[in-house]
GUVO-723595 format. One record per residue: residue in one letter; x, y, z of N, C-alpha, C in turn. Coordinates in steps of 0.02 Angstrom, whole numbers, plus 50000, padded with zeros to 5 digits. Layout:
% GUVO-723595
AXYZXYZXYZ...
***
This chain:
% GUVO-723595
M485134602747738485714598247761485474590947734D486024587547700485884581447682485744576547738G485254572047723485044567147777484474570547817D484364576347819483744578647862483044577147821P482514576447852481944573947812481644581947787P481364581147734481084587047702480564590847743L480494597947742480074601347790479374602147753T478864601847791478254604547762478214612247757P477764614147717477774621747709477644624947775T477264622147822477154625547886477844625947929Q478164619647925478784619747960479274624247934Q479314625347863479804630447838479624637847853E478954638847862478714645047875478954646847948V478954641747989479104642848061479954644348066L480284640448025481004641648019481244648447993D480804650647938480924657247910480784662747958L480234661947995479974666948040480434667748099L480674662548127481094662548192481814663948175G482054662848121482694663448108482904671348094A483504672948089483714679748080484444680048062T484624684148012485364685547996485614690348048P486274690348056486634694548102486424701548098G486254704248035486034710748027485364712448049Q484914706948062484224707648093484184707548160R484764706848195484734705848268484954712948301P484484716048336484584723248366485074722248420A485394727348431485804728648490485544733648531F485594732648601485214736848653485794740148696D485584745348729486004749348768486284745148832L486864746148854487084743548908486714744248969E486484750348975486124752449038485354751249038L485104747448986484354746948982484094743449042A484394737449055484054732949113484024737249185A484594740749192484584745049260484074750549257E483934753649190483474758149191482814755849195L482684749449169481974746649178481924744949251E482404741649286482374740149357482194747349392D482594752349380482414758749417481704760849399L481464760149345480804762049325480204758549370L480364751349373479984747149410480004749649490A480544750349506480684752749580480294758449596T480334764449549480024770049561479244769349568G478924764449521478254763549536478054758549595L478434754349600478294748749652478554750449727L479004754049737479184756249810478664759049845P478284763949824477744766549864477154761649879L477094757149832476564751349839476804746449894A477424744749891477684740249941477644741850010R477584748150023477384750150098476874747350131S476404745450083475704742450110475814735650124I476304732050107476384724450113476724724250183P476444719950227476764718850290477464716050287D477964718050334478614716550331478704708550323D478344704950352478394697150354478064693950292D477784697650244477454695250192477774697250124T477724692250070477964694050004477354693349958L477374698249911476924698149856477144694649793F476944688149778477164685149718476674686749665V476904688649600476574691149544476794687049478S476204684249448476354679949390475934683549333K476064680749272475714683349207475024682049217H474784676549255474044675349256473704679749303Q474064682049359473814686849409473654692949377L474174695249334474194702049295473584702149249G473544695849211473044696349156472324696649191Q472294692949258471594693049284471464699749316V471964702449356471774708549381471684715049333H471944714249273471874719049221471134717449190A470864712149198470214710949166469684712449217C469444706949251468864708449302469154707149372E469164711849415469444711849483469034706749526A468374706649513467944702249550468134694649540R468204693449478468444686249461469124684849484Y469574689849486470244689149510470274686149582L469824690049619469774688449695469414682249705A468984680849665468574674149675469034668249657E469434668849606469914662549594470464662749645E470694668849666471214668949718471004665249786A470354665149797470084662349860470004654749851E469894652549787469824645849775470434641949789E470314635749815470914631249826471124627949757F471674628049742471974625449670471874617649671E471554615249619471444608749610471644606649538W472034601449523472214598949460471624596349428S471594596649358471004593649323471354592349252V470964589249203471184588349136471374594349098P470914599749107471034605849070471704609049094L471814608649153472424612049183473114607549179A473014600849174473614596349167473824595249097R473404596249048473594594348984474154598648953G474184604448968474694608948947475394606948982T475384605249047476004602549077476244596749045V475784592049028475964586049005476304586748932A475944590348900476154591648827476854595148830H476944600548867477594603948867478164599048897K477994594348942478474589948961478654585648905A478184583048860478274578648808478674582048757I478534588448741478964592848698479654593248719E479694593948783480364594748813480824588048800L480484582748810480814575848797480964576548719S480564578248677480724577148598481334581048580V481514586348613482104590048594482704585148606H482734580548653483344576348666483174569148653W482654567748619482414560848604482844558748554R483084551948559483464548648503483104542848477G482964543848406482564539548362481874542848348P481414539348315480894542548283480424545348338L480154550948326479724555348367478984552748363H478674548748409478014547248408477594550748465P477094555048451476794558848496476574554548565L476244549348550475974545348612476544542548651T477064540548623477714538848653477924544048706L477984549348678478214554948712477744557048769V477084556548751476574558948809476624553948863D476644547248847476704542048898477384542648937E477924544248909478484545348948478414551548993A478144556548969477994562749011477494561649063L477024557549057476584555849104476894551949163G477314546749144477734543349193478104547149233R478514552549199478934556349237478634561049286L478064563549258477654568649303477344564349365E477094558549349476804554949404477274553549463N477934552749447478444551949501478684558349529D478424563449503478664569649529478284570649603S478684574049649478384575149717477934580849714S477834584449663477424590649665476694588949656G476254594049650475494592949659475254587949602I475544589449539475254585849478475394578649486G475964576549523476174569849525475744565949572H475484568649628475024565849673474344565349635W474144570449599473504570249570473454564649515L474084564049473474034557949421474014551449460Q474354550749513474354544949552473674542249568G473214547749580472554545449605471984546449557T472164548449501471644550149444471274543749421A470674544149403470274538449370470544537049300E470414530949280470754528849215470394532149158A469744534449169469394538049122469754545749109E469954548249160470164555549167470854554249130R471294549349158471924548349128471944547249052A471454543849024471414542648952471264549248914E470754552948953470574559848917471244564048917L471564564248967472134568448980472734566148921R472784560248915473254556748869473044558648797G472454558748783472214560748712472284567348695E472104571848748472214579348732472944581748731A473344578748779474084580248770474334578048703N474144571648681474404569148620474144573548561D473574576648559473414580748506473844586748505R474014589448561474474595448560475114594048535V475404588248564476044586248545476174584748477A475644581348446475674579648367475634586148331A475154590848340475164597048318475854600948317F476164600148373476814604048375477334600448331L477394593648328477844589648292477644590948212E477024591348194476894592448127477014599148107C476934603948152477074611448126477724614348136W478154611048186478794614248191479284609348161P479894611948136480454608048116480814605048168P481134599948167481534596648228481984601848259L481934602248323482254607648364483014605148371K483464608248335484154605848342484484609248401R485044605348422485324607648486485714614448478S485954615048420486274621348404485794627648414W485184626748410484734632648424484654633548500R484954629648541484794630048609484084630448636P483744625548618483024625348636482964623448716V482504627948750482444626648822481704626648831T481424622548864480694621648880480564623348956E480054627048964479784628749029480384631549072S480734636949047481284639549084480964644749131R481214644749193480944649249242481324656149241V480934661649247481224667949261480954671749319R481314675149349481074677949410481414684049433S481124689149456481474695449482481264697449547E481704698549600481474700849660481604708249666L481124712149689481064718749691480874721349757C481044727849771480874731749834481124727649897G481754725549893482034721549949481714714449963G481414711949901481144705149909480454705449922K480124711449935479414710949953479004710249898I479194711249837478804709249772479184705249732V479004699249711479324694649663478884694249604L479224695649549478894693749482479234687149455S478754682749434479024676249413478614673649352G478934668949315478544665849259478904659949234K478634656449186478904650449164478744651049080V479284651249040479214651748969479154645048936D478614644648896478524637648860479144635148820L479434639648778480074637848734480394643948724S481104642848732481544648748709482004645748662L482244650048613482694647248569483244652448554G483884650248550484404655448539484684659048600Q485164663048595485464666248650485704673848625P485784678748673486134684648653486854683848646H487124688348603487854689048594488074695648623G488274696248684488404702348717487744706248720L487734712948688487154717148691486744716148627V486924711148584486504709948529485984704448543A485324706048535484824700848554484814695348507G484684689248531484654683748491484154678848513K483834679648566483414674748602482674675248568V482344670448562481604670348550481234666948591L480694670148624480244668148677479644665148642V479434658848654478804656848620478304654148666D477704656148664477104653548705476684648348657L476504643148682476104638448639475394639348663K474904639748618474204640548637473844636848593T473184635148617472624632948570472064637548575G471594637148529471014641948536471194648348497G470774652748512470794659648482471374663848513G471484669248479472064674348503471764678648552S472084682448591471914687748639472464692248654P472284698348662472804703448682473234701748734V472914697548783473274695848841473914691748828H473824687748771474424683348751475034687548732R474944693148697475544697748695475804700348751D475304701748795475544705248859475864700248908D475754694148905476054688148939476814687848913L476874688448846477614687548819477994694048841R477684699748838478034706048855478234705448923F477924702248974478064700949043478664696749048Y478704691549001479264687049010479874690248980A479694695048926480314698548896480624702648948L480224705948992480454710549040480874706649097L480624701649119480974697149178481644695049141E481654692849079482244690349036482734695749036T482534702649018482984707149016483274708949081L482894709149136483184709649201483654704449224R483564697949200483924693149228484634692749190V484614693849116485144693249077485514700249057G485104704849054485394711249032485304714148961T485204708448928485034709548850484354707048835P483904711148811483184708348798483134702448742P482654698948740482564694448685482474697948614R482544694348564482474697548492481774697148480L481384692248487480674690748457480294688148517L479584689648515479044686148549478624682848502A478534677348513478064673448472477504668548507T476834670048493476364665548512476174661248455F476224654748467476084649548413475404645748436Y474984645748386474284643348398474314637048367L474344630748402474484624348382473914621648335D473264622748356472754620248315472674624248242R472934630448239472954634248172473634633548136G474164631748176474784632148140475074638548122R474844643948160475004650648149475374653948202F475744658748183476094663348234475814670448239E475874672948298475794680548305476414682448343T476844687548310477494688848337477554696648351E478024698148385478184704548400478874705948418Q479244711048379480004712048401479984716048463V480494714648499480614717448562480964724348555T480644729848577481004735848578481034739048653E481364744348659481324747248730480634749848744G480144752148691479524754248706479184747948734V479194742348703478814736448717479034734548794L479664735348817479804733548883479544738948929E479654745248912479344750748955478514749448967A478224747448911477424746548921477334740548967S477764736748968477694730149013477794732849087V478324736849093478414739949162477824743649187H477524747749146476924750749171476334746249181R476314741449144475744736749154475884732949223V476484731049231476584727449301476464732349354V476594738449357476544743349411475824744449420A475424745049369474744746149369474384740149398G474624734249383474314727849402474464726349477V475094727849502475244727249568474914731549610A474774737749584474374742749624473624740049633R473374737249587472694734449594472724729349647I473164724049636473224718849681473264721349759I473704725549768473804727749838473234731749862E472894735549825472304739349837471704734049858L471694728349823471164723549837471314719849897H471914717749906472104713049961472264716550024H472614721650017472814725050079472394731650099D472194734950053471724740750073471014739050062R470854732650042470164730550052469674734750004R469894737349945469514741349894469024736549868E468524739249853467894735149821468164733649749P468114727749733468304726249658467904728849603V468214730349551467844732749495467634727149446R466934725949425466754721149384466824722949316R467154719649272467184720849204466974715249158P466294715049143466114709049105466474708249040G466494701649018466844701048958466834693648935P467164691448897467164683348871467324679148928S467724681648969468004676649025467494675649081C466854679549073466284677749119466084671049115R466154668149055465994660849039466294655549093W466894657249115467314653149160467344655749230C466954661149244466964664549311466634660449366P466984659249421466644655249474466044659249509V465944665649499465474670049530464994672549487S465014670249422464604673349372463904673049391A463634667849421462924667149434462674672249480D463114674849521462914680849571463114687349549C463354687649484463624694149465463184696849404E462834702049427462334705549385462654707249316P463204711549315463494712749252463754707249210G464004702249237464184695949208463594692349175T463064691649214462454688549193462184691949137R462074698049134461874702149083462294701249017Y462934701049030463384700148967463264693448941L463244688148975463154681848956462504681048913S461974683648949461324683348917461324686348845A461664691548835461714695748772462054691848721D462514687248742462964684248687463014676448711D462634672548685462734665348707463104661848652D463424664648609463824662048555464574663248560L464784664748614465504666048628465954660148615D466474661148578466924654948563467614658148548L467994659048604468614661548599469134656248612G468934650448620469394644548627469524643448705E469734637348713469884635248787470464638148820D470934640348779471564643748811471514651148802W470884654048800470884661548787471254665048840E471244662948903471584666648956472264666148951G472584662148916473314660448915473534656648979
***
């Protein structure tokens, strides 16, 4: 389009990958969402009986990823009080800056967007706002630099997001099941497009740095399931974008993909309930995440694993 700046090869690749002609957009069955909800209910209702009447089990992609990996680490992190830090806050700041870039009038300068994002988040009444107000200047500078790196990478690799693409950042999805006793929820980094009736048109994007992991695919499948339950029509495409590499990993959404996510959710909820309500002994599954585990020093399988491989480097966001 005349007047638009020329795209870099990577930006053009993003555009080509995420775009689709009408003939490339699949149509889904009208009853699919109801069938998926019934499948979830069949698996979850027997489990929900273990949850006290005055309690609700909230399940996120992070909890599912943790409990399907090492149950001992999952319990250890659940017991820890959450505290904001630079590694935890940089993604939130970067996502806020990217959100601002969608509606920004004028030139897009990463640091300007990051500073605006920091200012808005600092005035937020949530936990990150209180943390930003009390953080030391050195920490704030580190956070500013790391968020700037992510925002700059996004702006360099992605074409400008046009309003006609219906870009939405950090959109929340949620599904209440078993009479509200089990709540599945998540927050999608970026969504583009929309469905047209039963024809899929939405693309869900997760932004990552570091190395890839199978759990990244599972995270997006979880979001696709929640989106299908919410809207009735599944997304068209799931895409994990690795900012430091400028590369995508994508998956087309099919009924099989959604059914696989249902089975993973049911299996994960079963483990969570067994660990919390039935007090089952956790299964220790050593792996790369032992590097960040708060109980690794007292875990014999984890200690052995780390001793056998001191050269692990899966990237700082391996866990998603």
